[in-house]
N, C-alpha and C positions, 0 to 999 in steps of 0.2 A: 406917495407909495411907498407902501412898507418893504416892499422888497428889495430897497434900496439900502437899508438901514442895516449895515452889517453886523447891527451889536447881536442879535439873539442868534443870527448863522452864522456866524465865527463861532461861536460856541458849540452848536451843535455840531458842526464841522472837527472842530477839535476833539470833543468825545467820542464821535463816530471814527476816527485816525486812533485815537488812543484805541479803543475797544478791537479796532481791526489788526493794531500793531502789536496787541498784548493778549488778546484773547484767543483769535482764532487762529494763530501760530500755533500755540499748545495744544491745542484741539487736532490740529492736523500732526503735527510729531507724536501725538501718542499714541495713533495707528499702529501696529505693527505688522509685521506679514504673519499670516496665518501658517506657513509653511515655510520651513526651510527649505531653502536652494539646496537641490543637489546636482553635482554635474552629469551630463551626458554621457554615456557609455560610448566608446568608440567603435563599438560594433554595427556592423550595419545589418539594417533590416533585410529581410529577405521579403522581395513582393515579386507576385508573382500576375501574369499578363490576365485582364479579366474578358471574356469573349461575351460581347453584348447579343441578347439574346434576339435582335430584329435583325 
């Protein structure tokens, strides 16, 4: 049964984890937020009741 031979599969597993731990976090951390966050103003918005037509 070839799937019990760990020789090629261990190398594949090792290389895949090297890629996951080195390349992917760099790509994720390269993204920046497109807009700067602005604080919310303390004033309250005026809301009006809305009469439903039915």
